[in-house]
C-alpha positions as CSV (number, residue, x, y, z in Angstrom):
1,X,19.0,65.9,63.9
2,X,15.4,65.0,64.9
3,X,13.2,67.9,65.5
4,X,10.0,68.7,67.5
5,X,6.8,67.6,65.6
6,X,5.2,71.0,65.9
7,X,6.3,74.3,67.3
8,X,3.6,77.0,68.1
9,X,4.9,80.4,69.0
10,X,2.5,82.6,70.9
11,X,3.1,86.2,71.7
12,X,1.9,87.3,75.1
13,X,-1.4,89.2,75.4
14,X,-1.7,93.0,75.4
15,X,0.4,94.4,78.1
16,X,0.3,97.8,80.0
17,X,3.5,98.8,78.2
18,X,1.9,98.0,74.7
19,X,-0.7,100.6,75.5
20,X,1.2,103.2,77.6
21,X,4.4,103.7,75.5
22,X,2.6,104.4,72.1
23,X,0.5,106.8,73.9
24,X,3.4,108.6,75.6
25,X,5.5,108.6,72.3
26,X,2.6,110.2,70.4
27,X,2.5,113.0,72.8
28,X,6.4,113.2,73.0
29,X,6.2,112.6,76.7
30,X,9.3,111.9,78.9
31,X,7.4,109.5,81.0
32,X,4.9,106.7,80.2
33,X,1.9,105.5,82.4
34,X,3.8,102.3,83.5
35,X,6.4,101.8,86.0
36,X,8.6,99.1,87.4
37,X,11.0,96.6,85.6
38,X,10.1,95.4,82.1
39,X,10.0,91.8,83.4
40,X,7.1,92.8,85.6
41,X,4.9,94.7,83.3
42,X,1.3,93.1,83.7
43,X,-1.3,92.4,81.2
44,X,-4.2,94.9,80.5
45,X,-7.8,93.7,80.8
46,X,-7.8,93.3,77.1
47,X,-4.7,91.3,77.2
48,X,-6.4,88.9,79.8
49,X,-9.4,88.6,77.5
50,X,-7.0,87.6,74.8
51,X,-5.5,85.0,77.0
52,X,-9.0,83.4,77.6
53,X,-9.4,83.5,73.8
54,X,-6.3,81.3,73.5
55,X,-7.8,79.1,76.1
56,X,-10.8,78.6,74.0
57,X,-8.5,77.8,71.0
58,X,-6.6,75.3,73.1
59,X,-9.9,73.7,74.2
60,X,-11.1,73.3,70.6
61,X,-8.0,71.3,69.5
62,X,-8.4,67.6,69.1
63,X,-6.8,65.5,71.8
64,X,-4.1,64.4,69.5
65,X,-3.2,68.0,68.5
66,X,-2.8,69.5,72.0
67,X,0.6,70.7,73.2
68,X,2.8,68.2,75.0
69,X,5.5,70.6,76.1
70,X,4.9,74.3,77.2
71,X,7.8,76.7,77.6
72,X,7.3,80.4,78.5
73,X,9.3,83.5,79.0
74,X,9.9,84.2,82.5
75,X,8.4,87.6,82.2
76,X,5.0,88.3,83.9
77,X,3.1,89.1,80.8
78,X,4.2,85.8,79.1
79,X,3.6,83.6,82.2
80,X,0.3,85.2,82.9
81,X,-0.9,84.7,79.3
82,X,-0.4,81.0,79.4
83,X,-1.7,80.7,83.0
84,X,-5.0,82.4,82.1
85,X,-5.2,80.4,78.8
86,X,-4.6,77.1,80.5
87,X,-7.0,77.7,83.3
88,X,-9.8,79.0,81.0
89,X,-9.4,76.0,78.6
90,X,-10.8,73.6,81.1
91,X,-8.7,70.7,79.8
92,X,-5.5,68.8,81.0
93,X,-2.5,70.6,79.7
94,X,1.3,70.2,80.6
95,X,2.8,72.3,83.3
96,X,4.8,75.1,81.8
97,X,8.3,75.9,82.6
98,X,10.3,79.1,81.8
99,X,13.6,79.5,79.8
100,X,15.6,82.7,80.3
101,X,16.6,82.6,76.5
102,X,12.9,83.6,75.8
103,X,13.0,87.0,77.3
104,X,12.1,90.1,75.4
105,X,14.8,92.1,73.7
106,X,17.1,93.4,76.4
107,X,17.4,97.2,75.9
108,X,19.9,97.9,78.7
109,X,20.0,101.6,79.8
110,X,17.1,102.4,77.4
111,X,14.7,100.0,79.0
112,X,11.3,101.5,79.9
113,X,12.2,104.9,78.4
114,X,10.0,106.7,76.0
115,X,11.5,108.0,72.7
116,X,11.5,111.6,74.0
117,X,13.4,110.4,77.2
118,X,16.0,108.5,75.1
119,X,16.6,111.5,72.8
120,X,17.0,113.7,76.0
121,X,19.3,111.3,78.0
122,X,21.1,109.6,75.1
123,X,21.4,112.1,72.4
124,X,23.9,110.2,70.3
125,X,21.9,106.9,70.2
126,X,19.9,107.8,67.1
127,X,23.1,108.3,65.1
128,X,24.6,105.0,66.5
129,X,21.4,103.2,65.5
130,X,21.3,104.7,62.0
131,X,25.1,103.7,61.5
132,X,24.7,100.2,62.8
133,X,21.3,99.3,61.3
134,X,18.2,98.2,62.9
135,X,19.1,94.6,63.4
136,X,22.7,95.1,64.4
137,X,22.2,98.0,66.8
138,X,22.9,97.2,70.4
139,X,21.6,99.7,73.0
140,X,24.0,100.7,75.8
141,X,23.9,97.6,78.2
142,X,21.5,95.8,76.0
143,X,21.4,93.4,73.0
144,X,21.0,93.5,69.2
145,X,18.7,91.3,67.2
146,X,21.8,89.4,66.2
147,X,22.4,88.7,69.9
148,X,18.8,87.4,70.1
149,X,19.3,85.2,67.2
150,X,22.3,83.5,69.0
151,X,20.3,82.8,72.2
152,X,17.3,81.5,70.2
153,X,19.7,79.2,68.1
154,X,20.8,77.6,71.4
155,X,17.2,77.4,72.8
156,X,15.9,75.7,69.7
157,X,18.9,73.3,69.5
158,X,18.1,72.2,73.1
159,X,14.3,71.9,72.3
160,X,14.9,69.6,69.5
161,X,17.3,67.5,71.5
162,X,15.1,67.2,74.6
163,X,11.6,67.1,72.9
164,X,12.1,65.5,69.5
165,X,8.8,64.3,68.0
166,X,6.6,66.2,70.5
167,X,4.2,69.1,70.1
168,X,5.5,72.3,71.7
169,X,4.1,75.7,72.8
170,X,6.3,78.7,73.5
171,X,4.8,81.8,75.0
172,X,7.1,84.8,74.6
173,X,7.6,88.2,73.0
174,X,7.4,89.8,69.5
175,X,11.2,89.8,69.2
176,X,11.3,86.1,70.0
177,X,8.6,85.2,67.4
178,X,10.3,87.2,64.7
179,X,13.9,86.0,65.4
180,X,12.7,82.3,65.7
181,X,11.5,82.7,62.1
182,X,15.0,84.1,61.3
183,X,16.7,81.1,62.7
184,X,14.4,78.4,61.4
185,X,14.2,79.9,57.9
186,X,17.7,81.2,57.8
187,X,16.6,84.7,56.9
188,X,19.2,87.5,56.5
189,X,18.5,91.0,57.6
190,X,17.1,92.2,54.2
191,X,14.6,89.3,54.2
192,X,13.7,90.0,57.8
193,X,13.1,93.6,56.9
194,X,10.9,92.6,54.0
195,X,8.9,90.2,56.2
196,X,8.2,92.9,58.8
197,X,7.2,95.3,55.9
198,X,4.8,92.8,54.4
199,X,3.3,91.1,57.5
200,X,3.4,93.9,59.9
201,X,4.4,93.6,63.6
202,X,3.9,90.4,65.6
203,X,0.5,90.9,67.1
204,X,-0.5,90.3,70.8
205,X,-1.7,86.8,71.4
206,X,-1.0,85.8,67.9
207,X,-0.2,82.2,66.7
208,X,2.8,81.2,64.5
209,X,3.0,77.6,63.8
210,X,5.8,75.3,62.4
211,X,5.5,71.6,61.7
212,X,8.0,69.0,60.9
213,X,8.7,68.4,57.2
214,X,9.3,64.7,58.0
215,X,13.0,65.3,58.1
216,X,15.4,67.4,60.1
217,X,13.5,70.7,59.6
218,X,10.5,72.7,60.5
219,X,8.3,74.3,58.0
220,X,6.1,77.4,58.4
221,X,2.5,76.7,58.6
222,X,0.9,80.0,59.6
223,X,2.3,83.3,60.9
224,X,0.9,86.0,63.1
225,X,-2.7,84.6,63.1
226,X,-5.3,86.3,65.2
227,X,-8.5,84.8,63.9
228,X,-9.1,83.2,67.4
229,X,-9.1,86.5,69.1
230,X,-12.0,89.0,70.0
231,X,-12.1,92.4,68.3
232,X,-9.7,94.9,69.7
């Protein structure tokens, strides 16, 4: 199978939920200062600044290194990250299209709930999660990381078939970046846990880059990079 020439994974810029939920969890609150569906959570002002920094990074790329294909999650925070980046870059870039397989992890009945709210409304979930393990645990009505791995395997198969030999940018979520590494590098759960422990969480507006090895595979060429971003 022929693969894409380059795959750059970008996590969306800082969202309101990225700020509100840690603050609520630190105080053990039942409500976070954000409302509405997860898919509609907006960027913060800092997240918009991060998106503009991505635009500067794009503008600095040589013409022969710019993306030829752009695919984003349909969620607002991912689409807005690319829109702001593309507009601020001031160069000609391809129109983005969305793919539902790039959505964030679906948490089902636990979506948009603080840790305290989950403990109060779903008291058995902590034990279920401990028994299943972090990556195999599936929230009520949601999906496990194993489920994400399956949908991303399908997405990547289609990406290679439809855009072989082209430079591709994907703008999505931390779970998508992490599990794309799992798919492309065939990482098992222990290896994935070790990766998260050593590299930390996938950072907002970070860059993860894979390049073709000249055969039928992609090789990691940078993970979770934020040197292009302004200070937090």
